[in-house]
C-alpha positions in Angstrom: -53.4 40.4 302.9 -50.0 39.0 302.2 -48.3 36.1 303.7 -45.2 36.9 306.1 -42.0 37.1 304.4 -40.4 34.3 306.3 -43.2 32.0 305.4 -43.2 33.2 301.6 -39.3 32.4 301.6 -39.8 28.9 303.1 -42.4 27.9 300.7 -40.5 29.1 297.6 -37.5 27.2 298.9 -39.4 23.9 299.3 -40.8 24.3 296.0 -37.6 24.9 294.4 -36.2 21.9 295.9 -39.0 19.8 295.0 -38.2 20.9 291.3 -34.9 20.3 291.7 -35.3 16.8 293.1 -37.9 16.0 290.1 -34.8 17.3 287.5 -32.3 15.0 289.2 -34.5 11.9 289.3 -35.4 12.4 285.7 -31.6 12.7 284.7 -30.7 9.6 286.7 -33.5 7.7 285.2 -32.8 8.7 281.5 -29.2 7.8 282.2 -30.2 4.2 283.1 -32.6 3.8 280.3 -31.3 0.8 278.1 -28.9 -0.5 280.5 -30.7 -3.9 280.8 -30.9 -3.8 276.9 -27.4 -2.8 276.2 -25.0 -4.5 278.6 -21.9 -3.0 276.9 -20.8 -1.2 273.8 -18.1 -2.3 271.6 -14.6 -0.4 272.3 -13.1 1.7 269.5 -10.1 -0.5 268.4 -6.8 1.4 269.4 -4.8 -0.3 266.6 -5.6 1.4 263.2 -5.2 -2.2 261.6 -8.1 -3.6 263.1 -10.4 -0.9 261.6 -9.1 -1.6 257.9 -8.9 0.8 255.2 -10.8 4.0 255.5 -13.8 4.2 253.1 -14.5 8.0 254.1 -12.4 10.6 255.5 -13.5 12.1 258.8 -17.1 13.7 258.5 -18.0 16.5 261.1 -21.6 15.8 262.5 -23.8 16.3 265.4 -24.7 13.2 267.1 -28.4 13.6 267.8 -29.4 10.6 269.9 -29.6 6.6 269.7 -33.4 5.4 270.0 -35.0 1.9 269.6 -35.4 1.2 266.0 -38.7 2.3 264.7 -39.7 4.4 267.7 -37.6 7.7 267.2 -39.1 9.0 270.5 -37.7 6.2 272.6 -34.3 7.7 273.6 -31.8 5.2 274.9 -29.8 6.8 277.7 -27.4 4.1 278.5 -23.5 5.0 278.0 -24.8 8.7 277.0 -26.4 7.3 273.9 -29.2 9.8 274.4 -27.0 13.0 274.8 -26.4 15.2 272.0 -22.7 16.2 271.1 -20.4 17.0 268.4 -19.0 14.2 266.5 -16.4 13.0 263.9 -17.8 10.1 261.8 -15.7 7.6 259.8 -16.6 4.7 257.8 -13.8 1.9 257.9 -13.6 -1.4 256.3 -14.6 -3.1 259.5 -17.2 -0.9 260.8 -18.1 2.8 261.6 -16.4 4.9 264.3 -18.5 8.0 266.0 -16.0 9.9 268.0 -18.3 12.1 270.4 -17.2 15.1 272.1 -17.8 14.7 275.9 -19.3 11.3 275.6 -18.2 7.8 275.1 -17.0 7.0 271.5 -19.0 4.5 269.4 -17.6 1.7 267.2 -20.3 0.0 265.0 -19.0 -3.3 263.9 -19.8 -4.1 260.1 -21.6 -7.2 261.2 -24.1 -5.1 263.3 -24.8 -2.5 260.9 -28.2 -3.1 259.3 -28.9 0.1 257.1 -28.7 3.7 256.6 -31.7 6.0 255.8 -32.6 9.5 255.9 -35.1 11.2 258.3 -36.8 14.4 259.2 -36.2 14.0 262.8 -35.6 11.8 266.0 -35.9 12.4 269.9 -36.7 16.0 269.7 -34.4 17.0 266.9 -36.3 17.9 263.6 -34.9 19.3 260.6 -36.2 20.0 257.2 -35.9 18.0 253.9 -34.8 14.8 255.6 -31.7 16.3 257.1 -30.8 13.6 259.4 -28.8 10.3 258.4 -29.9 7.4 260.5 -27.6 4.5 260.9 -29.5 1.2 262.1 -27.5 -1.4 263.9 -28.1 -4.3 266.2 -26.8 -3.8 269.8 -26.4 -7.2 270.9 -26.7 -10.8 270.1 -30.4 -10.8 271.6 -31.6 -8.8 268.8 -31.9 -5.3 270.1 -31.9 -3.2 267.0 -31.4 0.9 267.4 -31.2 3.9 265.3 -28.3 6.5 265.5 -29.2 10.0 264.3 -26.3 12.0 262.8 -26.8 15.6 261.2 -23.8 16.3 259.1 -22.3 19.6 259.0 -21.5 19.6 255.2 -24.5 18.3 253.0 -21.9 17.3 250.3 -20.7 14.5 252.6 -24.2 12.7 252.8 -23.7 10.9 249.7 -20.1 9.6 250.8 -21.5 8.4 254.0 -24.3 6.6 252.3 -22.1 5.0 249.8 -19.6 4.0 252.3 -22.1 2.3 254.6 -23.9 0.7 251.5 -20.5 -0.6 250.6 -20.1 -2.2 254.1 -23.4 -3.9 253.7 -22.5 -5.3 250.4 -19.2 -6.6 251.9 -21.3 -8.4 254.6 -23.7 -10.0 252.4 -20.5 -11.5 250.2 -18.5 -12.6 253.2 -19.5 -15.7 254.8 -20.8 -15.9 258.2 -19.4 -18.4 260.7 -22.6 -20.4 260.5 -22.3 -20.6 256.7 -18.6 -21.6 256.5 -19.2 -24.3 259.3 
């Protein structure tokens, strides 16, 4: 014997609203993940002179995600860092810019960049043959280090990106820091 139609409809509406509430709560929680660790991101300099000379041309990529370094499932949601988007990446003398479509652009100052590596996946995106380029950088002075995954559209540009980031790291090691110069 079936349930009366109005009761069945009411039950389905309650179930649907419950599922919708769980989704909304999850999205809000994901957007706050990392806010306590990342109080603010560096703004992309508006004056091109602040970026220095370009070490690469604009490189088209898919911005995959930013996660806690070494834990590629711990996606950081603050400032949209956990949201996948199309991006243009460029390495400059003073850092790396990541212009993200529909999300806040990133500027990684040279002093914060810790390295670049390749990986087969991170935070729900897995590709064959180590298809992700992962920039490791320090977000804040308290030591939080994160990994940002990029899937370049043209594999020929992967070497250009790696060489340019390696050059930034070499520049940093030959440039005296404030503590050393004091």
